[in-house]
N, CA, C and O atoms as CSV, one atom per row, in Angstrom:
chain,resi,resn,atom,element,x,y,z
A,1,UNK,N,N,0.833,-1.164,0.000
A,1,UNK,CA,C,0.000,0.000,0.000
A,1,UNK,C,C,0.892,1.246,0.000
A,1,UNK,O,O,1.880,1.310,0.731
A,2,UNK,N,N,0.539,2.215,-0.811
A,2,UNK,CA,C,1.279,3.465,-0.855
A,2,UNK,C,C,0.818,4.382,0.259
A,2,UNK,O,O,-0.365,4.432,0.596
A,3,UNK,N,N,1.757,5.096,0.815
A,3,UNK,CA,C,1.384,6.056,1.842
A,3,UNK,C,C,2.053,7.387,1.534
A,3,UNK,O,O,3.082,7.444,0.861
A,4,UNK,N,N,1.467,8.420,2.024
A,4,UNK,CA,C,1.999,9.755,1.815
A,4,UNK,C,C,3.206,9.951,2.725
A,4,UNK,O,O,3.171,9.589,3.901
A,5,UNK,N,N,4.266,10.521,2.178
A,5,UNK,CA,C,5.461,10.781,2.968
A,5,UNK,C,C,5.805,12.260,2.889
A,5,UNK,O,O,5.466,12.945,1.924
A,6,UNK,N,N,6.471,12.726,3.906
A,6,UNK,CA,C,6.942,14.100,3.932
A,6,UNK,C,C,8.458,14.072,3.871
A,6,UNK,O,O,9.103,13.370,4.650
A,7,UNK,N,N,9.025,14.830,2.955
A,7,UNK,CA,C,10.480,14.912,2.849
A,7,UNK,C,C,10.902,16.353,3.082
A,7,UNK,O,O,10.168,17.291,2.769
A,8,UNK,N,N,12.092,16.514,3.635
A,8,UNK,CA,C,12.620,17.847,3.899
A,8,UNK,C,C,13.375,18.409,2.697
A,8,UNK,O,O,13.327,19.610,2.432
A,9,UNK,N,N,14.072,17.534,1.973
A,9,UNK,CA,C,14.873,17.976,0.829
A,9,UNK,C,C,14.915,16.882,-0.228
A,9,UNK,O,O,14.684,15.706,0.054
A,10,UNK,N,N,15.216,17.303,-1.450
A,10,UNK,CA,C,15.383,16.377,-2.568
A,10,UNK,C,C,16.755,16.650,-3.174
A,10,UNK,O,O,17.109,17.803,-3.420
A,11,UNK,N,N,17.530,15.587,-3.416
A,11,UNK,CA,C,18.863,15.717,-3.986
A,11,UNK,C,C,18.932,14.945,-5.297
A,11,UNK,O,O,18.352,13.866,-5.422
A,12,UNK,N,N,19.640,15.498,-6.267
A,12,UNK,CA,C,19.887,14.835,-7.546
A,12,UNK,C,C,21.389,14.679,-7.693
A,12,UNK,O,O,22.126,15.664,-7.730
A,13,UNK,N,N,21.840,13.425,-7.778
A,13,UNK,CA,C,23.264,13.161,-7.940
A,13,UNK,C,C,23.671,13.512,-9.365
A,13,UNK,O,O,23.057,13.036,-10.319
A,14,UNK,N,N,24.705,14.344,-9.517
A,14,UNK,CA,C,25.177,14.717,-10.843
A,14,UNK,C,C,26.009,13.590,-11.427
A,14,UNK,O,O,26.701,12.877,-10.700
A,15,UNK,N,N,25.940,13.434,-12.723
A,15,UNK,CA,C,26.710,12.398,-13.391
A,15,UNK,C,C,26.033,11.047,-13.270
A,15,UNK,O,O,24.959,10.915,-12.683
A,16,UNK,N,N,26.680,10.059,-13.833
A,16,UNK,CA,C,26.134,8.701,-13.849
A,16,UNK,C,C,26.565,7.969,-12.580
A,16,UNK,O,O,27.732,8.025,-12.193
A,17,UNK,N,N,25.629,7.290,-11.941
A,17,UNK,CA,C,25.906,6.501,-10.742
A,17,UNK,C,C,25.813,5.023,-11.087
A,17,UNK,O,O,24.824,4.579,-11.670
A,18,UNK,N,N,26.836,4.264,-10.729
A,18,UNK,CA,C,26.844,2.826,-10.977
A,18,UNK,C,C,25.976,2.149,-9.919
A,18,UNK,O,O,26.404,1.960,-8.780
A,19,UNK,N,N,24.752,1.785,-10.304
A,19,UNK,CA,C,23.826,1.183,-9.348
A,19,UNK,C,C,24.078,-0.310,-9.144
A,19,UNK,O,O,23.317,-0.976,-8.443
A,20,UNK,N,N,25.135,-0.837,-9.748
A,20,UNK,CA,C,25.499,-2.230,-9.488
A,20,UNK,C,C,26.212,-2.356,-8.149
A,20,UNK,O,O,26.437,-3.462,-7.658
A,21,UNK,N,N,26.565,-1.220,-7.562
A,21,UNK,CA,C,27.190,-1.246,-6.237
A,21,UNK,C,C,26.193,-1.821,-5.241
A,21,UNK,O,O,24.980,-1.721,-5.425
A,22,UNK,N,N,26.711,-2.408,-4.209
A,22,UNK,CA,C,25.824,-2.910,-3.152
A,22,UNK,C,C,25.208,-1.722,-2.421
A,22,UNK,O,O,25.613,-0.579,-2.632
A,23,UNK,N,N,24.252,-1.990,-1.580
A,23,UNK,CA,C,23.640,-0.916,-0.792
A,23,UNK,C,C,24.697,-0.236,0.065
A,23,UNK,O,O,24.604,0.964,0.323
A,24,UNK,N,N,25.697,-0.984,0.507
A,24,UNK,CA,C,26.778,-0.395,1.296
A,24,UNK,C,C,27.567,0.617,0.474
A,24,UNK,O,O,28.002,1.644,0.994
A,25,UNK,N,N,27.750,0.325,-0.807
A,25,UNK,CA,C,28.455,1.255,-1.687
A,25,UNK,C,C,27.672,2.539,-1.898
A,25,UNK,O,O,28.247,3.627,-1.913
A,26,UNK,N,N,26.358,2.414,-2.061
A,26,UNK,CA,C,25.522,3.607,-2.224
A,26,UNK,C,C,25.447,4.417,-0.935
A,26,UNK,O,O,25.421,5.647,-0.974
A,27,UNK,N,N,25.412,3.732,0.206
A,27,UNK,CA,C,25.411,4.426,1.494
A,27,UNK,C,C,26.713,5.209,1.658
A,27,UNK,O,O,26.695,6.355,2.106
A,28,UNK,N,N,27.832,4.600,1.300
A,28,UNK,CA,C,29.121,5.292,1.386
A,28,UNK,C,C,29.139,6.510,0.465
A,28,UNK,O,O,29.659,7.562,0.835
A,29,UNK,N,N,28.576,6.371,-0.728
A,29,UNK,CA,C,28.502,7.490,-1.669
A,29,UNK,C,C,27.705,8.647,-1.072
A,29,UNK,O,O,28.118,9.804,-1.159
A,30,UNK,N,N,26.571,8.332,-0.473
A,30,UNK,CA,C,25.722,9.368,0.127
A,30,UNK,C,C,26.454,10.051,1.281
A,30,UNK,O,O,26.414,11.275,1.405
A,31,UNK,N,N,27.117,9.269,2.119
A,31,UNK,CA,C,27.816,9.838,3.270
A,31,UNK,C,C,28.983,10.715,2.836
A,31,UNK,O,O,29.192,11.787,3.405
A,32,UNK,N,N,29.750,10.274,1.832
A,32,UNK,CA,C,30.949,10.999,1.419
A,32,UNK,C,C,30.637,12.169,0.483
A,32,UNK,O,O,31.116,13.282,0.699
A,33,UNK,N,N,29.847,11.923,-0.542
A,33,UNK,CA,C,29.596,12.952,-1.552
A,33,UNK,C,C,28.612,14.014,-1.074
A,33,UNK,O,O,28.823,15.204,-1.309
A,34,UNK,N,N,27.556,13.599,-0.417
A,34,UNK,CA,C,26.526,14.538,0.010
A,34,UNK,C,C,26.702,14.987,1.456
A,34,UNK,O,O,26.088,15.965,1.884
A,35,UNK,N,N,27.544,14.270,2.215
A,35,UNK,CA,C,27.752,14.554,3.630
A,35,UNK,C,C,26.411,14.640,4.370
A,35,UNK,O,O,26.149,15.587,5.111
A,36,UNK,N,N,25.577,13.628,4.147
A,36,UNK,CA,C,24.236,13.600,4.731
A,36,UNK,C,C,24.133,12.584,5.855
A,36,UNK,O,O,24.796,11.547,5.839
A,37,UNK,N,N,23.306,12.892,6.810
A,37,UNK,CA,C,22.904,11.932,7.831
A,37,UNK,C,C,21.909,10.989,7.162
A,37,UNK,O,O,20.940,11.448,6.557
A,38,UNK,N,N,22.124,9.719,7.256
A,38,UNK,CA,C,21.284,8.748,6.556
A,38,UNK,C,C,19.890,8.617,7.148
A,38,UNK,O,O,19.052,7.903,6.596
A,39,UNK,N,N,19.630,9.282,8.245
A,39,UNK,CA,C,18.311,9.192,8.854
A,39,UNK,C,C,17.481,10.454,8.656
A,39,UNK,O,O,16.446,10.627,9.300
A,40,UNK,N,N,17.928,11.331,7.773
A,40,UNK,CA,C,17.136,12.510,7.420
A,40,UNK,C,C,15.998,12.098,6.500
A,40,UNK,O,O,16.063,11.055,5.850
A,41,UNK,N,N,14.967,12.911,6.448
A,41,UNK,CA,C,13.850,12.635,5.540
A,41,UNK,C,C,14.152,13.295,4.201
A,41,UNK,O,O,13.712,14.413,3.931
A,42,UNK,N,N,14.909,12.587,3.366
A,42,UNK,CA,C,15.294,13.126,2.063
A,42,UNK,C,C,15.045,12.089,0.979
A,42,UNK,O,O,14.982,10.890,1.249
A,43,UNK,N,N,14.906,12.569,-0.244
A,43,UNK,CA,C,14.883,11.700,-1.414
A,43,UNK,C,C,16.151,11.954,-2.194
A,43,UNK,O,O,16.558,13.100,-2.385
A,44,UNK,N,N,16.772,10.883,-2.643
A,44,UNK,CA,C,17.966,10.974,-3.476
A,44,UNK,C,C,17.635,10.393,-4.837
A,44,UNK,O,O,17.061,9.308,-4.926
A,45,UNK,N,N,17.989,11.099,-5.888
A,45,UNK,CA,C,17.769,10.617,-7.242
A,45,UNK,C,C,19.118,10.397,-7.899
A,45,UNK,O,O,19.993,11.262,-7.851
A,46,UNK,N,N,19.280,9.227,-8.516
A,46,UNK,CA,C,20.514,8.863,-9.197
A,46,UNK,C,C,20.208,8.629,-10.667
A,46,UNK,O,O,19.119,8.172,-11.015
A,47,UNK,N,N,21.174,8.943,-11.535
A,47,UNK,CA,C,21.029,8.698,-12.965
A,47,UNK,C,C,21.871,7.480,-13.314
A,47,UNK,O,O,23.048,7.403,-12.961
A,48,UNK,N,N,21.254,6.525,-14.015
A,48,UNK,CA,C,21.988,5.333,-14.439
A,48,UNK,C,C,22.672,5.620,-15.769
A,48,UNK,O,O,22.476,6.688,-16.351
A,49,UNK,N,N,23.462,4.688,-16.246
A,49,UNK,CA,C,24.159,4.864,-17.516
A,49,UNK,C,C,23.218,5.059,-18.685
A,49,UNK,O,O,23.587,5.697,-19.671
A,50,UNK,N,N,22.015,4.527,-18.601
A,50,UNK,CA,C,21.034,4.661,-19.678
A,50,UNK,C,C,20.249,5.963,-19.547
A,50,UNK,O,O,19.261,6.166,-20.252
A,51,UNK,N,N,20.684,6.840,-18.653
A,51,UNK,CA,C,20.033,8.131,-18.401
A,51,UNK,C,C,18.624,7.983,-17.850
A,51,UNK,O,O,17.777,8.856,-18.038
A,52,UNK,N,N,18.383,6.877,-17.173
A,52,UNK,CA,C,17.124,6.697,-16.465
A,52,UNK,C,C,17.338,7.184,-15.041
A,52,UNK,O,O,18.425,7.038,-14.481
A,53,UNK,N,N,16.313,7.755,-14.471
A,53,UNK,CA,C,16.426,8.265,-13.104
A,53,UNK,C,C,15.870,7.233,-12.140
A,53,UNK,O,O,14.749,6.752,-12.305
A,54,UNK,N,N,16.660,6.898,-11.135
A,54,UNK,CA,C,16.249,5.984,-10.076
A,54,UNK,C,C,16.187,6.797,-8.794
A,54,UNK,O,O,16.962,7.738,-8.618
A,55,UNK,N,N,15.273,6.444,-7.897
A,55,UNK,CA,C,15.217,7.200,-6.644
A,55,UNK,C,C,15.439,6.287,-5.457
A,55,UNK,O,O,15.294,5.067,-5.529
A,56,UNK,N,N,15.794,6.924,-4.379
A,56,UNK,CA,C,16.018,6.217,-3.128
A,56,UNK,C,C,15.594,7.136,-2.001
A,56,UNK,O,O,16.034,8.284,-1.929
A,57,UNK,N,N,14.750,6.641,-1.131
A,57,UNK,CA,C,14.346,7.479,0.004
A,57,UNK,C,C,15.163,7.076,1.215
A,57,UNK,O,O,15.497,5.905,1.395
A,58,UNK,N,N,15.476,8.043,2.028
A,58,UNK,CA,C,16.228,7.807,3.250
A,58,UNK,C,C,15.381,8.257,4.425
A,58,UNK,O,O,14.475,9.076,4.270
A,59,UNK,N,N,15.672,7.730,5.578
A,59,UNK,CA,C,14.971,8.159,6.786
A,59,UNK,C,C,13.553,7.626,6.844
A,59,UNK,O,O,13.185,6.713,6.105
A,60,UNK,N,N,12.765,8.207,7.731
A,60,UNK,CA,C,11.397,7.725,7.914
A,60,UNK,C,C,10.400,8.671,7.314
A,60,UNK,O,O,9.196,8.421,7.377
């Protein structure tokens, strides 16, 4: 079931992101590149090599 969520900020990662990385690799990318707390209410959007946009929500 879909539910309504509230986010504080939306981020778009510049450049192509290799989504073949494990979740640990993406978490490291978020921590290092964006310097974000992983428990914030944010949406992160990544671009794949095919220029498709993938999203990932963080926090609650």
